[in-house]
C-alpha positions as CSV (number, residue, x, y, z in Angstrom):
1,M,76.2,125.7,90.7
2,S,77.6,124.2,87.5
3,K,80.0,121.3,87.6
4,P,83.7,122.2,87.5
5,T,85.3,121.8,84.0
6,I,88.2,119.3,84.1
7,F,90.5,118.1,81.4
8,P,88.1,116.0,79.2
9,Q,88.0,112.3,79.1
10,E,89.4,112.5,75.5
11,Y,92.5,114.1,76.8
12,W,93.3,111.2,79.2
13,T,92.3,108.7,76.6
14,E,94.9,110.2,74.3
15,Q,97.6,110.2,76.9
16,Y,97.1,106.4,77.5
17,S,96.8,105.7,73.8
18,N,100.0,107.5,73.1
19,Q,101.7,106.0,76.2
20,Q,102.3,109.5,77.6
21,T,101.8,108.3,81.1
22,G,104.8,109.7,83.0
23,W,102.8,109.5,86.3
24,D,102.6,105.7,86.1
25,L,105.3,103.9,88.1
26,G,104.5,100.4,86.9
27,Y,104.2,99.3,90.5
28,A,102.6,100.4,93.7
29,S,104.0,103.7,95.1
30,P,106.6,102.8,97.9
31,P,105.5,105.7,100.2
32,L,101.9,104.8,100.0
33,I,102.7,101.1,100.6
34,E,104.7,101.9,103.7
35,Y,101.8,103.9,105.0
36,T,99.2,101.2,104.4
37,K,101.4,98.6,106.2
38,Q,100.5,100.5,109.4
39,L,96.8,99.9,108.8
40,T,95.3,97.1,110.9
41,N,91.6,97.5,109.9
42,K,91.1,95.5,106.7
43,D,87.5,96.7,106.5
44,L,88.3,100.3,105.8
45,T,86.7,101.7,102.7
46,I,89.6,103.0,100.6
47,L,89.5,105.0,97.4
48,I,92.3,105.3,95.0
49,P,91.3,108.3,92.7
50,G,93.0,108.6,89.3
51,A,94.2,105.1,89.9
52,G,95.4,104.6,86.4
53,Y,96.5,101.0,86.0
54,G,95.6,100.4,89.6
55,W,98.9,99.2,91.1
56,E,98.0,100.4,94.6
57,V,94.5,99.0,94.3
58,E,95.9,95.6,93.3
59,Y,98.4,95.6,96.2
60,L,95.8,96.5,98.8
61,Y,93.3,94.0,97.6
62,N,95.9,91.2,97.7
63,C,96.7,92.3,101.2
64,G,93.2,91.6,102.3
65,F,91.6,95.1,102.0
66,C,88.3,94.0,100.4
67,N,86.7,97.5,100.4
68,V,89.3,99.2,98.1
69,Y,87.9,101.1,95.2
70,L,89.5,102.1,91.9
71,L,88.4,105.5,90.4
72,E,89.5,106.3,86.9
73,F,88.2,108.5,84.1
74,A,89.9,106.7,81.1
75,I,88.8,103.3,80.0
76,Q,92.1,101.9,78.8
77,P,93.8,101.5,82.2
78,I,90.6,100.1,83.6
79,E,90.5,97.4,80.9
80,A,94.2,96.6,81.5
81,F,93.5,96.3,85.3
82,R,90.6,94.0,84.7
83,K,92.8,91.7,82.6
84,R,95.6,91.8,85.2
85,V,93.4,91.3,88.2
86,P,90.4,89.4,87.0
87,H,89.3,88.4,90.5
88,F,88.8,92.0,91.6
89,P,85.1,92.8,92.3
90,E,83.6,94.7,89.4
91,K,81.4,96.8,91.7
92,N,84.6,98.3,93.1
93,I,85.7,99.7,89.7
94,I,84.4,103.2,89.1
95,Q,84.8,104.9,85.8
96,L,83.6,108.4,86.5
97,D,84.5,112.1,86.7
98,F,85.8,112.8,90.2
99,F,83.3,115.6,90.7
100,D,80.4,113.2,89.9
101,L,81.4,110.7,92.7
102,N,79.0,110.8,95.6
103,F,80.1,107.8,97.8
104,T,82.0,108.3,101.0
105,F,85.2,106.6,102.2
106,D,87.3,106.1,105.3
107,L,90.6,106.7,103.5
108,I,91.6,108.3,100.2
109,L,95.1,107.6,98.9
110,E,96.6,109.4,96.0
111,Q,99.7,110.3,94.1
112,T,99.7,112.8,91.2
113,F,95.9,113.0,91.2
114,F,95.8,116.5,92.5
115,T,98.2,117.6,89.8
116,S,95.7,116.6,87.1
117,F,93.5,119.5,88.0
118,P,94.2,123.0,86.8
119,P,94.7,125.8,89.3
120,Q,91.2,127.3,89.0
121,L,89.7,123.9,90.2
122,R,91.8,123.6,93.4
123,T,89.2,124.9,95.8
124,A,86.5,122.8,94.2
125,F,88.9,119.8,94.4
126,V,89.4,120.3,98.2
127,I,85.7,120.7,98.8
128,Q,84.9,117.5,96.9
129,M,87.7,115.6,98.7
130,H,86.2,116.7,102.0
131,K,82.7,115.6,100.9
132,L,84.0,112.1,99.9
133,L,85.4,111.3,103.3
134,N,83.4,109.9,106.2
135,L,83.7,111.6,109.6
136,D,87.3,111.3,110.8
137,G,88.2,110.1,107.3
138,K,91.8,110.7,106.1
139,Y,93.3,112.0,102.9
140,V,96.8,110.7,102.4
141,G,99.3,110.9,99.7
142,L,102.1,112.7,97.9
143,F,102.4,116.2,96.4
144,F,105.1,117.6,94.3
145,N,106.8,120.4,96.3
146,H,107.3,122.8,93.4
147,P,105.2,124.1,90.5
148,F,105.8,123.0,86.9
149,Y,104.4,126.2,85.3
150,N,102.7,124.2,82.6
151,H,99.5,124.8,80.7
152,F,98.7,121.1,81.0
153,P,99.1,118.5,83.7
154,P,100.9,118.2,86.0
155,F,99.9,121.3,88.0
156,S,101.4,121.7,91.5
157,M,102.5,124.2,94.1
158,F,104.9,125.1,96.8
159,P,104.3,123.4,100.2
160,Q,103.0,126.5,102.0
161,E,100.4,127.0,99.2
162,Y,99.0,123.5,99.8
163,L,98.7,124.1,103.5
164,Q,96.8,127.4,102.9
165,L,94.5,125.6,100.5
166,F,93.7,122.6,102.6
167,K,93.7,123.9,106.2
168,P,90.1,125.3,106.2
169,Y,88.8,121.8,105.4
170,F,91.4,119.4,107.0
171,S,93.5,118.9,110.1
172,V,97.0,118.5,108.8
173,Q,98.6,115.6,110.8
174,C,101.7,115.2,108.7
175,F,103.2,117.3,105.9
176,E,106.9,116.7,105.5
177,N,109.6,115.9,102.9
178,C,109.1,112.4,101.6
179,Y,112.1,110.2,102.6
180,N,111.3,107.2,100.4
181,S,110.3,108.7,97.1
182,I,111.2,106.9,93.9
183,K,114.6,108.0,92.7
184,P,113.4,110.4,89.9
185,R,111.3,112.2,92.4
186,A,113.7,112.2,95.4
187,G,113.7,115.6,97.1
188,R,110.7,116.8,95.1
189,E,107.8,115.4,97.1
190,V,106.0,115.9,100.4
191,F,104.1,113.2,102.1
192,F,100.9,114.3,103.8
193,I,98.2,112.9,106.1
194,M,95.1,115.1,106.5
195,Q,92.0,114.4,108.5
196,K,88.6,115.7,107.6
197,L,87.4,118.6,109.8
198,K,83.9,118.1,111.1
199,Q,83.3,121.9,110.8
200,V,84.9,123.8,108.0
201,S,86.9,126.8,109.0
202,Q,85.8,130.2,107.8
203,E,89.4,131.3,107.5
204,K,89.9,130.6,103.8
């Protein structure tokens, strides 16, 4: 099977070059930080996909999570991260297409990453996310609760569409309106916690 076709690296390079990075908060996402404060195992392997400038990566590393990994397609934010956090281990920085990644993790944290993939890649995205998690691994993050109807990122859906898409592959442990979104996104996000299913449901 051929690899899914995503928005090319050049597209994301252009976004960063032109500072068209509306997804970047300039600091670690408050809902994700509140979630990670509950984590007691500092040895968890954690992936931040589409990490951009790596604010969450930096926060977690400074909190003692030594096995946190940054995944990013574009080089500009990675270079900025290296300058800002020079002590971060180089082996934990991954510049790669999401679909080419073949490591596994205990936890994957994201915000706006799903929305970078066009609708025709959603099932492939879910399958890859499932593959990247260890047994009992969790996928945690934020989704927009409404579509944008764009021909370019961000792409998103209504809450019930997410549930239908993910339920064959994940046990949904939490899926609710986000109470601590940043102000511009207040009332527009759901916070989710999903655990990898050991056996994929046939009800797709």
